[in-house]
N, CA, C and O atoms as a GROMACS GRO file, in nm:
protein
  476
    1UNK      N    1   0.729   0.336  -2.232
    1UNK     CA    2   0.718   0.458  -2.327
    1UNK      C    3   0.799   0.395  -2.447
    1UNK      O    4   0.893   0.316  -2.438
    2UNK      N    5   0.741   0.447  -2.567
    2UNK     CA    6   0.826   0.418  -2.681
    2UNK      C    7   0.926   0.504  -2.735
    2UNK      O    8   0.896   0.606  -2.797
    3UNK      N    9   1.046   0.468  -2.714
    3UNK     CA   10   1.155   0.540  -2.734
    3UNK      C   11   1.173   0.625  -2.856
    3UNK      O   12   1.226   0.736  -2.856
    4UNK      N   13   1.122   0.558  -2.964
    4UNK     CA   14   1.134   0.597  -3.091
    4UNK      C   15   1.071   0.732  -3.114
    4UNK      O   16   1.111   0.807  -3.203
    5UNK      N   17   0.972   0.762  -3.033
    5UNK     CA   18   0.912   0.903  -3.035
    5UNK      C   19   0.988   1.023  -2.995
    5UNK      O   20   0.953   1.138  -3.022
    6UNK      N   21   1.112   0.983  -2.917
    6UNK     CA   22   1.193   1.073  -2.864
    6UNK      C   23   1.340   1.062  -2.902
    6UNK      O   24   1.428   1.058  -2.816
    7UNK      N   25   1.362   1.059  -3.022
    7UNK     CA   26   1.520   1.046  -3.070
    7UNK      C   27   1.603   1.150  -3.015
    7UNK      O   28   1.722   1.120  -3.003
    8UNK      N   29   1.572   1.256  -2.981
    8UNK     CA   30   1.672   1.372  -2.942
    8UNK      C   31   1.718   1.345  -2.799
    8UNK      O   32   1.806   1.416  -2.749
    9UNK      N   33   1.657   1.237  -2.726
    9UNK     CA   34   1.708   1.229  -2.582
    9UNK      C   35   1.740   1.069  -2.580
    9UNK      O   36   1.746   1.014  -2.470
   10UNK      N   37   1.759   1.001  -2.686
   10UNK     CA   38   1.770   0.847  -2.691
   10UNK      C   39   1.907   0.822  -2.621
   10UNK      O   40   2.007   0.888  -2.648
   11UNK      N   41   1.903   0.721  -2.530
   11UNK     CA   42   2.015   0.657  -2.474
   11UNK      C   43   2.010   0.495  -2.492
   11UNK      O   44   1.904   0.434  -2.508
   12UNK      N   45   2.134   0.434  -2.487
   12UNK     CA   46   2.126   0.276  -2.520
   12UNK      C   47   2.253   0.234  -2.456
   12UNK      O   48   2.358   0.298  -2.452
   13UNK      N   49   2.226   0.107  -2.402
   13UNK     CA   50   2.316   0.025  -2.328
   13UNK      C   51   2.342  -0.097  -2.433
   13UNK      O   52   2.240  -0.155  -2.469
   14UNK      N   53   2.454  -0.140  -2.481
   14UNK     CA   54   2.475  -0.257  -2.552
   14UNK      C   55   2.554  -0.349  -2.467
   14UNK      O   56   2.644  -0.307  -2.394
   15UNK      N   57   2.521  -0.480  -2.476
   15UNK     CA   58   2.575  -0.578  -2.390
   15UNK      C   59   2.684  -0.669  -2.480
   15UNK      O   60   2.667  -0.673  -2.602
   16UNK      N   61   2.765  -0.723  -2.435
   16UNK     CA   62   2.871  -0.803  -2.500
   16UNK      C   63   2.802  -0.911  -2.582
   16UNK      O   64   2.853  -0.944  -2.689
   17UNK      N   65   2.695  -0.965  -2.542
   17UNK     CA   66   2.636  -1.070  -2.608
   17UNK      C   67   2.550  -1.019  -2.726
   17UNK      O   68   2.484  -1.097  -2.796
   18UNK      N   69   2.553  -0.895  -2.744
   18UNK     CA   70   2.486  -0.829  -2.874
   18UNK      C   71   2.339  -0.778  -2.840
   18UNK      O   72   2.273  -0.710  -2.919
   19UNK      N   73   2.297  -0.817  -2.722
   19UNK     CA   74   2.148  -0.746  -2.699
   19UNK      C   75   2.174  -0.621  -2.661
   19UNK      O   76   2.290  -0.587  -2.637
   20UNK      N   77   2.079  -0.545  -2.651
   20UNK     CA   78   2.070  -0.386  -2.612
   20UNK      C   79   1.941  -0.342  -2.548
   20UNK      O   80   1.837  -0.408  -2.553
   21UNK      N   81   1.956  -0.232  -2.491
   21UNK     CA   82   1.835  -0.185  -2.422
   21UNK      C   83   1.832  -0.022  -2.449
   21UNK      O   84   1.932   0.048  -2.432
   22UNK      N   85   1.701   0.031  -2.495
   22UNK     CA   86   1.708   0.162  -2.510
   22UNK      C   87   1.615   0.223  -2.414
   22UNK      O   88   1.523   0.163  -2.359
   23UNK      N   89   1.651   0.371  -2.396
   23UNK     CA   90   1.590   0.451  -2.306
   23UNK      C   91   1.555   0.592  -2.367
   23UNK      O   92   1.625   0.647  -2.452
   24UNK      N   93   1.440   0.642  -2.315
   24UNK     CA   94   1.402   0.770  -2.361
   24UNK      C   95   1.461   0.897  -2.316
   24UNK      O   96   1.416   1.009  -2.340
   25UNK      N   97   1.574   0.865  -2.242
   25UNK     CA   98   1.646   0.971  -2.164
   25UNK      C   99   1.765   0.919  -2.089
   25UNK      O  100   1.760   0.801  -2.057
   26UNK      N  101   1.879   0.996  -2.054
   26UNK     CA  102   1.965   0.958  -1.976
   26UNK      C  103   1.936   0.931  -1.824
   26UNK      O  104   2.002   0.854  -1.754
   27UNK      N  105   1.839   0.997  -1.788
   27UNK     CA  106   1.789   0.966  -1.648
   27UNK      C  107   1.748   0.839  -1.622
   27UNK      O  108   1.787   0.781  -1.521
   28UNK      N  109   1.660   0.777  -1.715
   28UNK     CA  110   1.618   0.643  -1.697
   28UNK      C  111   1.724   0.530  -1.733
   28UNK      O  112   1.724   0.420  -1.678
   29UNK      N  113   1.816   0.570  -1.831
   29UNK     CA  114   1.943   0.486  -1.854
   29UNK      C  115   2.022   0.482  -1.729
   29UNK      O  116   2.070   0.374  -1.696
   30UNK      N  117   2.043   0.591  -1.654
   30UNK     CA  118   2.117   0.578  -1.524
   30UNK      C  119   2.038   0.505  -1.419
   30UNK      O  120   2.102   0.438  -1.337
   31UNK      N  121   1.908   0.509  -1.412
   31UNK     CA  122   1.837   0.437  -1.326
   31UNK      C  123   1.861   0.290  -1.339
   31UNK      O  124   1.883   0.213  -1.245
   32UNK      N  125   1.854   0.259  -1.464
   32UNK     CA  126   1.883   0.105  -1.495
   32UNK      C  127   2.022   0.066  -1.470
   32UNK      O  128   2.047  -0.039  -1.411
   33UNK      N  129   2.124   0.154  -1.516
   33UNK     CA  130   2.250   0.106  -1.495
   33UNK      C  131   2.300   0.112  -1.359
   33UNK      O  132   2.389   0.032  -1.329
   34UNK      N  133   2.256   0.198  -1.266
   34UNK     CA  134   2.294   0.215  -1.136
   34UNK      C  135   2.239   0.115  -1.056
   34UNK      O  136   2.289   0.092  -0.946
   35UNK      N  137   2.135   0.048  -1.099
   35UNK     CA  138   2.048  -0.039  -1.020
   35UNK      C  139   2.018  -0.181  -1.106
   35UNK      O  140   1.911  -0.241  -1.103
   36UNK      N  141   2.127  -0.216  -1.177
   36UNK     CA  142   2.116  -0.319  -1.282
   36UNK      C  143   2.056  -0.447  -1.234
   36UNK      O  144   1.980  -0.511  -1.307
   37UNK      N  145   2.092  -0.492  -1.101
   37UNK     CA  146   2.034  -0.610  -1.044
   37UNK      C  147   1.891  -0.614  -1.021
   37UNK      O  148   1.834  -0.723  -1.013
   38UNK      N  149   1.830  -0.509  -1.009
   38UNK     CA  150   1.682  -0.484  -0.997
   38UNK      C  151   1.628  -0.514  -1.131
   38UNK      O  152   1.541  -0.601  -1.136
   39UNK      N  153   1.664  -0.459  -1.234
   39UNK     CA  154   1.608  -0.479  -1.365
   39UNK      C  155   1.649  -0.583  -1.443
   39UNK      O  156   1.568  -0.627  -1.525
   40UNK      N  157   1.782  -0.643  -1.432
   40UNK     CA  158   1.844  -0.755  -1.514
   40UNK      C  159   1.928  -0.833  -1.397
   40UNK      O  160   2.050  -0.816  -1.390
   41UNK      N  161   1.865  -0.911  -1.314
   41UNK     CA  162   1.912  -0.977  -1.214
   41UNK      C  163   2.033  -1.080  -1.262
   41UNK      O  164   2.121  -1.115  -1.183
   42UNK      N  165   2.028  -1.121  -1.384
   42UNK     CA  166   2.142  -1.205  -1.430
   42UNK      C  167   2.251  -1.140  -1.481
   42UNK      O  168   2.355  -1.205  -1.495
   43UNK      N  169   2.246  -1.001  -1.517
   43UNK     CA  170   2.356  -0.926  -1.571
   43UNK      C  171   2.447  -0.856  -1.460
   43UNK      O  172   2.405  -0.840  -1.345
   44UNK      N  173   2.574  -0.818  -1.499
   44UNK     CA  174   2.659  -0.749  -1.427
   44UNK      C  175   2.703  -0.625  -1.509
   44UNK      O  176   2.683  -0.625  -1.630
   45UNK      N  177   2.759  -0.523  -1.451
   45UNK     CA  178   2.820  -0.407  -1.531
   45UNK      C  179   2.928  -0.454  -1.618
   45UNK      O  180   2.954  -0.390  -1.720
   46UNK      N  181   2.996  -0.561  -1.588
   46UNK     CA  182   3.104  -0.611  -1.656
   46UNK      C  183   3.051  -0.676  -1.793
   46UNK      O  184   3.130  -0.707  -1.882
   47UNK      N  185   2.910  -0.694  -1.805
   47UNK     CA  186   2.861  -0.757  -1.914
   47UNK      C  187   2.826  -0.636  -2.019
   47UNK      O  188   2.783  -0.662  -2.132
   48UNK      N  189   2.841  -0.540  -1.987
   48UNK     CA  190   2.807  -0.413  -2.069
   48UNK      C  191   2.946  -0.378  -2.176
   48UNK      O  192   3.064  -0.368  -2.140
   49UNK      N  193   2.902  -0.367  -2.291
   49UNK     CA  194   2.996  -0.337  -2.410
   49UNK      C  195   3.010  -0.193  -2.420
   49UNK      O  196   3.121  -0.143  -2.406
   50UNK      N  197   2.917  -0.128  -2.440
   50UNK     CA  198   2.914   0.014  -2.457
   50UNK      C  199   2.789   0.094  -2.416
   50UNK      O  200   2.679   0.040  -2.407
   51UNK      N  201   2.808   0.209  -2.394
   51UNK     CA  202   2.664   0.295  -2.349
   51UNK      C  203   2.683   0.416  -2.447
   51UNK      O  204   2.791   0.472  -2.465
   52UNK      N  205   2.561   0.452  -2.511
   52UNK     CA  206   2.549   0.574  -2.589
   52UNK      C  207   2.428   0.668  -2.550
   52UNK      O  208   2.313   0.630  -2.529
   53UNK      N  209   2.474   0.799  -2.543
   53UNK     CA  210   2.368   0.883  -2.509
   53UNK      C  211   2.368   1.005  -2.632
   53UNK      O  212   2.461   1.017  -2.711
   54UNK      N  213   2.270   1.074  -2.632
   54UNK     CA  214   2.253   1.161  -2.756
   54UNK      C  215   2.308   1.306  -2.717
   54UNK      O  216   2.245   1.372  -2.634
   55UNK      N  217   2.402   1.346  -2.763
   55UNK     CA  218   2.468   1.476  -2.744
   55UNK      C  219   2.359   1.586  -2.762
   55UNK      O  220   2.292   1.585  -2.866
   56UNK      N  221   2.340   1.673  -2.673
   56UNK     CA  222   2.212   1.775  -2.681
   56UNK      C  223   2.231   1.855  -2.801
   56UNK      O  224   2.133   1.872  -2.874
   57UNK      N  225   2.350   1.910  -2.833
   57UNK     CA  226   2.354   2.014  -2.930
   57UNK      C  227   2.355   1.962  -3.087
   57UNK      O  228   2.301   2.027  -3.176
   58UNK      N  229   2.409   1.866  -3.104
   58UNK     CA  230   2.412   1.810  -3.241
   58UNK      C  231   2.315   1.677  -3.272
   58UNK      O  232   2.277   1.636  -3.381
   59UNK      N  233   2.291   1.627  -3.150
   59UNK     CA  234   2.181   1.508  -3.166
   59UNK      C  235   2.262   1.384  -3.216
   59UNK      O  236   2.201   1.290  -3.266
   60UNK      N  237   2.385   1.380  -3.206
   60UNK     CA  238   2.461   1.250  -3.241
   60UNK      C  239   2.481   1.167  -3.125
   60UNK      O  240   2.484   1.218  -3.013
   61UNK      N  241   2.493   1.043  -3.144
   61UNK     CA  242   2.506   0.946  -3.043
   61UNK      C  243   2.663   0.951  -3.002
   61UNK      O  244   2.753   0.941  -3.085
   62UNK      N  245   2.682   0.967  -2.872
   62UNK     CA  246   2.828   0.985  -2.816
   62UNK      C  247   2.838   0.887  -2.709
   62UNK      O  248   2.739   0.851  -2.645
   63UNK      N  249   2.960   0.840  -2.686
   63UNK     CA  250   3.006   0.766  -2.569
   63UNK      C  251   2.954   0.792  -2.446
   63UNK      O  252   3.005   0.890  -2.392
   64UNK      N  253   2.872   0.738  -2.387
   64UNK     CA  254   2.807   0.779  -2.253
   64UNK      C  255   2.910   0.776  -2.151
   64UNK      O  256   2.903   0.860  -2.062
   65UNK      N  257   3.009   0.685  -2.150
   65UNK     CA  258   3.113   0.679  -2.036
   65UNK      C  259   3.198   0.802  -2.049
   65UNK      O  260   3.248   0.851  -1.947
   66UNK      N  261   3.215   0.851  -2.158
   66UNK     CA  262   3.310   0.980  -2.159
   66UNK      C  263   3.231   1.117  -2.166
   66UNK      O  264   3.286   1.227  -2.173
   67UNK      N  265   3.094   1.094  -2.164
   67UNK     CA  266   3.021   1.226  -2.185
   67UNK      C  267   3.000   1.308  -2.055
   67UNK      O  268   3.011   1.256  -1.943
   68UNK      N  269   2.970   1.433  -2.073
   68UNK     CA  270   2.949   1.526  -1.962
   68UNK      C  271   2.793   1.548  -1.948
   68UNK      O  272   2.721   1.571  -2.044
   69UNK      N  273   2.751   1.538  -1.824
   69UNK     CA  274   2.605   1.552  -1.805
   69UNK      C  275   2.573   1.675  -1.723
   69UNK      O  276   2.649   1.705  -1.630
   70UNK      N  277   2.473   1.743  -1.748
   70UNK     CA  278   2.431   1.861  -1.683
   70UNK      C  279   2.316   1.828  -1.599
   70UNK      O  280   2.217   1.775  -1.650
   71UNK      N  281   2.321   1.854  -1.474
   71UNK     CA  282   2.226   1.834  -1.384
   71UNK      C  283   2.158   1.951  -1.320
   71UNK      O  284   2.221   2.045  -1.272
   72UNK      N  285   2.013   1.940  -1.321
   72UNK     CA  286   1.934   2.054  -1.251
   72UNK      C  287   1.922   2.159  -1.356
   72UNK      O  288   1.913   2.275  -1.318
   73UNK      N  289   1.919   2.134  -1.479
   73UNK     CA  290   1.879   2.265  -1.568
   73UNK      C  291   1.736   2.297  -1.585
   73UNK      O  292   1.653   2.237  -1.516
   74UNK      N  293   1.702   2.383  -1.666
   74UNK     CA  294   1.556   2.422  -1.704
   74UNK      C  295   1.492   2.352  -1.818
   74UNK      O  296   1.377   2.375  -1.856
   75UNK      N  297   1.574   2.262  -1.874
   75UNK     CA  298   1.550   2.181  -2.003
   75UNK      C  299   1.496   2.047  -1.942
   75UNK      O  300   1.551   1.975  -1.858
   76UNK      N  301   1.375   2.032  -2.006
   76UNK     CA  302   1.310   1.903  -1.970
   76UNK      C  303   1.303   1.800  -2.072
   76UNK      O  304   1.280   1.837  -2.187
   77UNK      N  305   1.323   1.665  -2.045
   77UNK     CA  306   1.316   1.559  -2.146
   77UNK      C  307   1.158   1.508  -2.143
   77UNK      O  308   1.068   1.565  -2.081
   78UNK      N  309   1.146   1.394  -2.220
   78UNK     CA  310   1.032   1.326  -2.232
   78UNK      C  311   0.951   1.278  -2.092
   78UNK      O  312   0.828   1.274  -2.079
   79UNK      N  313   1.036   1.249  -2.007
   79UNK     CA  314   1.000   1.226  -1.861
   79UNK      C  315   1.010   1.316  -1.760
   79UNK      O  316   0.997   1.283  -1.643
   80UNK      N  317   1.036   1.449  -1.801
   80UNK     CA  318   1.042   1.554  -1.709
   80UNK      C  319   1.202   1.602  -1.695
   80UNK      O  320   1.277   1.612  -1.792
   81UNK      N  321   1.237   1.629  -1.568
   81UNK     CA  322   1.358   1.685  -1.546
   81UNK      C  323   1.477   1.570  -1.572
   81UNK      O  324   1.469   1.453  -1.535
   82UNK      N  325   1.569   1.620  -1.632
   82UNK     CA  326   1.676   1.518  -1.718
   82UNK      C  327   1.826   1.557  -1.688
   82UNK      O  328   1.862   1.665  -1.641
   83UNK      N  329   1.889   1.476  -1.716
   83UNK     CA  330   2.048   1.483  -1.695
   83UNK      C  331   2.077   1.507  -1.858
   83UNK      O  332   2.051   1.420  -1.941
   84UNK      N  333   2.130   1.628  -1.889
   84UNK     CA  334   2.153   1.656  -2.034
   84UNK      C  335   2.284   1.636  -2.076
   84UNK      O  336   2.375   1.706  -2.032
   85UNK      N  337   2.305   1.530  -2.169
   85UNK     CA  338   2.447   1.490  -2.212
   85UNK      C  339   2.509   1.574  -2.326
   85UNK      O  340   2.448   1.631  -2.417
   86UNK      N  341   2.635   1.571  -2.307
   86UNK     CA  342   2.732   1.662  -2.416
   86UNK      C  343   2.860   1.571  -2.426
   86UNK      O  344   2.906   1.511  -2.328
   87UNK      N  345   2.911   1.566  -2.550
   87UNK     CA  346   3.027   1.511  -2.580
   87UNK      C  347   3.147   1.602  -2.524
   87UNK      O  348   3.243   1.544  -2.472
   88UNK      N  349   3.146   1.722  -2.530
   88UNK     CA  350   3.241   1.806  -2.487
   88UNK      C  351   3.217   1.888  -2.358
   88UNK      O  352   3.107   1.941  -2.343
   89UNK      N  353   3.303   1.901  -2.274
   89UNK     CA  354   3.305   1.955  -2.149
   89UNK      C  355   3.261   2.121  -2.167
   89UNK      O  356   3.175   2.176  -2.098
   90UNK      N  357   3.327   2.176  -2.258
   90UNK     CA  358   3.305   2.323  -2.291
   90UNK      C  359   3.145   2.351  -2.330
   90UNK      O  360   3.082   2.448  -2.288
   91UNK      N  361   3.096   2.252  -2.413
   91UNK     CA  362   2.949   2.264  -2.431
   91UNK      C  363   2.855   2.248  -2.313
   91UNK      O  364   2.753   2.316  -2.299
   92UNK      N  365   2.900   2.144  -2.221
   92UNK     CA  366   2.824   2.129  -2.102
   92UNK      C  367   2.830   2.250  -2.006
   92UNK      O  368   2.729   2.278  -1.942
   93UNK      N  369   2.936   2.320  -1.993
   93UNK     CA  370   2.958   2.420  -1.916
   93UNK      C  371   2.881   2.542  -1.968
   93UNK      O  372   2.822   2.615  -1.889
   94UNK      N  373   2.879   2.565  -2.100
   94UNK     CA  374   2.802   2.680  -2.170
   94UNK      C  375   2.650   2.651  -2.142
   94UNK      O  376   2.570   2.738  -2.107
   95UNK      N  377   2.619   2.517  -2.160
   95UNK     CA  378   2.470   2.486  -2.140
   95UNK      C  379   2.425   2.505  -1.993
   95UNK      O  380   2.317   2.556  -1.964
   96UNK      N  381   2.508   2.465  -1.908
   96UNK     CA  382   2.488   2.487  -1.758
   96UNK      C  383   2.466   2.644  -1.718
   96UNK      O  384   2.387   2.684  -1.633
   97UNK      N  385   2.548   2.720  -1.792
   97UNK     CA  386   2.535   2.860  -1.755
   97UNK      C  387   2.413   2.930  -1.817
   97UNK      O  388   2.356   3.023  -1.761
   98UNK      N  389   2.372   2.878  -1.941
   98UNK     CA  390   2.251   2.936  -2.024
   98UNK      C  391   2.110   2.880  -1.960
   98UNK      O  392   2.001   2.935  -1.973
   99UNK      N  393   2.137   2.762  -1.890
   99UNK     CA  394   2.000   2.704  -1.853
   99UNK      C  395   2.006   2.664  -1.714
   99UNK      O  396   1.954   2.558  -1.677
  100UNK      N  397   2.070   2.750  -1.630
  100UNK     CA  398   2.057   2.740  -1.485
  100UNK      C  399   2.089   2.605  -1.424
  100UNK      O  400   2.030   2.563  -1.324
  101UNK      N  401   2.179   2.541  -1.485
  101UNK     CA  402   2.217   2.402  -1.444
  101UNK      C  403   2.283   2.419  -1.307
  101UNK      O  404   2.329   2.526  -1.269
  102UNK      N  405   2.285   2.302  -1.233
  102UNK     CA  406   2.367   2.309  -1.087
  102UNK      C  407   2.491   2.262  -1.103
  102UNK      O  408   2.581   2.322  -1.043
  103UNK      N  409   2.526   2.146  -1.186
  103UNK     CA  410   2.652   2.092  -1.202
  103UNK      C  411   2.674   2.034  -1.324
  103UNK      O  412   2.577   2.014  -1.397
  104UNK      N  413   2.796   2.000  -1.361
  104UNK     CA  414   2.826   1.925  -1.474
  104UNK      C  415   2.908   1.817  -1.417
  104UNK      O  416   3.001   1.840  -1.339
  105UNK      N  417   2.871   1.683  -1.460
  105UNK     CA  418   2.926   1.558  -1.392
  105UNK      C  419   2.970   1.470  -1.509
  105UNK      O  420   2.912   1.474  -1.618
  106UNK      N  421   3.074   1.389  -1.483
  106UNK     CA  422   3.122   1.289  -1.559
  106UNK      C  423   3.036   1.152  -1.525
  106UNK      O  424   2.975   1.142  -1.418
  107UNK      N  425   3.036   1.067  -1.608
  107UNK     CA  426   2.962   0.944  -1.597
  107UNK      C  427   2.980   0.885  -1.455
  107UNK      O  428   2.880   0.862  -1.388
  108UNK      N  429   3.094   0.862  -1.410
  108UNK     CA  430   3.125   0.804  -1.292
  108UNK      C  431   3.068   0.886  -1.165
  108UNK      O  432   3.043   0.825  -1.061
  109UNK      N  433   3.051   1.005  -1.172
  109UNK     CA  434   3.014   1.093  -1.070
  109UNK      C  435   2.875   1.096  -1.052
  109UNK      O  436   2.827   1.145  -0.950
  110UNK      N  437   2.797   1.044  -1.150
  110UNK     CA  438   2.641   1.041  -1.133
  110UNK      C  439   2.604   0.934  -1.036
  110UNK      O  440   2.647   0.820  -1.052
  111UNK      N  441   2.523   0.965  -0.930
  111UNK     CA  442   2.472   0.875  -0.834
  111UNK      C  443   2.332   0.835  -0.850
  111UNK      O  444   2.261   0.903  -0.924
  112UNK      N  445   2.279   0.723  -0.783
  112UNK     CA  446   2.135   0.700  -0.793
  112UNK      C  447   2.051   0.806  -0.716
  112UNK      O  448   1.935   0.830  -0.747
  113UNK      N  449   2.109   0.862  -0.622
  113UNK     CA  450   2.023   0.969  -0.538
  113UNK      C  451   2.000   1.089  -0.620
  113UNK      O  452   1.896   1.153  -0.614
  114UNK      N  453   2.111   1.121  -0.706
  114UNK     CA  454   2.106   1.233  -0.785
  114UNK      C  455   1.998   1.218  -0.904
  114UNK      O  456   1.927   1.309  -0.948
  115UNK      N  457   2.001   1.081  -0.949
  115UNK     CA  458   1.898   1.058  -1.063
  115UNK      C  459   1.747   1.046  -0.995
  115UNK      O  460   1.648   1.090  -1.055
  116UNK      N  461   1.738   0.989  -0.878
  116UNK     CA  462   1.618   0.994  -0.818
  116UNK      C  463   1.556   1.128  -0.790
  116UNK      O  464   1.436   1.152  -0.797
  117UNK      N  465   1.654   1.216  -0.755
  117UNK     CA  466   1.610   1.348  -0.720
  117UNK      C  467   1.532   1.414  -0.829
  117UNK      O  468   1.443   1.495  -0.802
  118UNK      N  469   1.567   1.377  -0.966
  118UNK     CA  470   1.502   1.435  -1.076
  118UNK      C  471   1.346   1.395  -1.105
  118UNK      O  472   1.270   1.455  -1.182
  119UNK      N  473   1.320   1.290  -1.032
  119UNK     CA  474   1.174   1.248  -1.045
  119UNK      C  475   1.075   1.330  -0.974
  119UNK      O  476   0.956   1.302  -0.979
   0.00000   0.00000   0.00000
C-alpha cells in the first residue's frame, strides 16, 4: 500500500544508519516492530533510533515510544481496525470514552497478539 495516500495515519521507524520504514498505520508498524526478525532478519530493536506515529487529533508526528494507543475503538484506519495514537494520555482517555475503545496502552504494553486481533 502506498502510505502517502494516508498521511493521517502515518507511522515511521528510523534506524541509526539513516534508513527508515513507513507504515500506513500503527497496527502495521507494531506488526513489523514486534516481529522484526521476520521482516528484517539482519536488524535488531537496538538498531532503531526513533519511532514516530501521527497524533490522531492534530495530525502531528509524535514520539511513538511515549505515545498512548487506544485499542478497540470504532474508528478505522486505511487497513481496518487500528490502534489510534495520541501524544497525551488525557486525549487518549477522552477518545476511548467517545469511541467505545477497550483500553489505553503505552508503547511497551502493546503485544503481537493484540495487534493480530485487529486483523
